[in-house]
C-alpha positions as CSV (number, residue, x, y, z in Angstrom):
1,M,-174.6,-122.8,-146.0
2,T,-172.1,-122.1,-143.3
3,T,-169.4,-123.9,-145.2
4,V,-169.9,-121.7,-148.3
5,G,-169.8,-118.6,-146.2
6,T,-166.6,-119.6,-144.5
7,T,-164.9,-120.4,-147.8
8,M,-165.8,-117.0,-149.1
9,D,-164.7,-115.2,-146.0
10,Q,-161.2,-116.7,-146.1
11,P,-160.3,-115.5,-149.7
12,N,-161.8,-112.1,-148.9
13,N,-159.5,-111.7,-145.9
14,G,-156.5,-112.7,-148.1
15,N,-157.6,-110.3,-150.8
16,K,-158.0,-107.4,-148.3
17,L,-154.4,-107.9,-147.0
18,G,-153.2,-108.3,-150.6
19,A,-155.2,-105.2,-151.8
20,T,-153.7,-103.0,-149.1
21,N,-150.2,-104.1,-149.8
22,V,-150.6,-103.7,-153.5
23,G,-152.3,-100.3,-153.0
24,K,-149.3,-99.0,-151.0
25,F,-146.8,-99.9,-153.7
26,Q,-149.0,-99.4,-156.7
27,N,-149.5,-95.6,-156.8
28,P,-147.2,-93.6,-154.4
29,A,-147.7,-90.3,-156.2
30,S,-151.5,-90.2,-155.5
31,G,-150.8,-89.4,-151.8
32,F,-148.6,-86.5,-152.9
33,K,-151.2,-85.1,-155.2
34,R,-153.8,-85.1,-152.4
35,W,-151.5,-82.8,-150.2
36,G,-152.6,-79.7,-152.2
37,R,-156.3,-80.5,-151.7
38,K,-156.1,-81.4,-148.1
39,G,-153.6,-78.8,-146.9
40,P,-153.2,-75.9,-149.3
41,F,-150.4,-74.5,-147.2
42,I,-148.0,-77.1,-148.6
43,R,-149.0,-76.3,-152.1
44,Y,-149.2,-72.6,-152.0
45,G,-147.9,-71.2,-148.6
46,L,-144.7,-73.2,-148.3
47,P,-143.3,-72.1,-151.7
48,M,-144.2,-68.6,-151.1
49,I,-142.6,-68.4,-147.7
50,S,-139.5,-70.2,-148.9
51,L,-139.2,-67.8,-151.9
52,T,-139.5,-64.8,-149.6
53,V,-136.9,-66.1,-147.1
54,F,-134.4,-67.2,-149.8
55,G,-134.9,-64.0,-151.7
56,A,-134.2,-61.9,-148.7
57,L,-131.1,-63.9,-148.0
58,G,-130.0,-63.6,-151.6
59,L,-130.5,-59.8,-151.7
60,G,-128.6,-59.5,-148.4
61,H,-125.7,-61.4,-149.9
62,L,-125.7,-59.1,-153.0
63,L,-125.9,-56.0,-150.9
64,Q,-123.1,-57.1,-148.7
65,G,-120.9,-57.5,-151.8
66,S,-121.7,-54.0,-153.0
67,K,-120.9,-52.6,-149.5
68,D,-117.5,-54.4,-149.6
69,I,-116.8,-52.8,-153.0
70,A,-117.7,-49.4,-151.7
71,K,-115.5,-49.9,-148.7
72,V,-112.5,-50.8,-151.0
73,K,-113.1,-47.7,-153.1
74,D,-113.3,-45.5,-149.9
75,D,-110.1,-47.0,-148.7
76,Q,-108.4,-46.3,-152.0
77,E,-109.6,-42.7,-152.0
78,W,-108.4,-42.3,-148.4
79,E,-105.0,-43.5,-149.4
80,I,-104.9,-41.0,-152.3
81,L,-105.8,-38.2,-149.8
82,E,-103.1,-39.3,-147.4
83,T,-100.6,-39.4,-150.2
84,K,-101.5,-35.8,-151.2
85,K,-101.2,-34.7,-147.6
86,A,-97.8,-36.3,-147.4
87,L,-96.6,-34.7,-150.6
88,S,-97.9,-31.3,-149.5
89,R,-95.9,-31.6,-146.3
90,T,-92.7,-32.5,-148.0
91,G,-92.7,-30.2,-151.0
92,P,-94.2,-30.2,-154.5
93,I,-97.7,-29.2,-153.7
94,E,-96.6,-26.7,-151.1
95,A,-94.2,-25.0,-153.5
96,Y,-97.1,-23.7,-155.5
97,K,-98.6,-20.8,-153.8
98,P,-101.3,-19.0,-155.8
99,K,-101.6,-15.3,-155.4
100,N,-104.6,-13.9,-153.5
101,L,-106.3,-11.5,-156.0
102,S,-109.5,-9.7,-155.6
103,L,-111.9,-9.1,-158.4
104,E,-111.2,-5.3,-158.4
105,E,-107.5,-5.9,-159.0
106,E,-108.3,-8.3,-161.8
107,L,-110.6,-5.7,-163.4
108,K,-107.9,-3.0,-163.1
109,A,-105.3,-5.2,-164.8
110,L,-107.7,-6.1,-167.6
111,Q,-108.6,-2.4,-168.3
112,Q,-104.9,-1.5,-168.4
113,S,-104.1,-4.3,-170.9
114,V,-107.1,-3.5,-173.2
115,D,-107.7,-0.1,-174.6
116,I,-111.4,0.3,-175.4
117,N,-111.0,3.7,-177.1
118,N,-108.7,2.4,-179.9
119,Y,-110.3,-0.3,-182.0
120,E,-110.9,-1.1,-185.6
121,Y,-113.8,-2.6,-187.3
122,K,-113.4,-6.1,-188.8
123,K,-116.1,-7.7,-190.7
124,I,-117.0,-11.2,-189.7
125,P,-117.6,-13.5,-192.7
126,K,-121.0,-15.2,-192.9
127,P,-120.8,-19.0,-193.1
128,N,-122.2,-19.0,-196.7
129,E,-119.7,-16.4,-198.0
130,S,-116.3,-17.3,-199.1
131,S,-113.6,-14.8,-198.2
């Protein structure tokens, strides 16, 4: 009986080595599927953290672009103001000097130009009437 047992033990040892080698190469995706069950961080936590980090970096990049555009616009407006100041120092803008008038003076000038005692009635036509 010992001879039969030894003959069976030898092929079993060979099958165990062969089974382990075949098992490693046969289904490599099965180990990846088990990651979510054994460690839920890899399945749920890692994508969420990476989405948060990359989203923050992307938003920062977009905001930096809008800040650069705003800076360019401010620089252009500053150049326009500097040009106006230069023109006002040299001539064309400085040549125009508006009169300093008060409201009372404007009222007196308007009352002199319009005579409210002499007027004539004029009928305003209605939109439906033809004149």
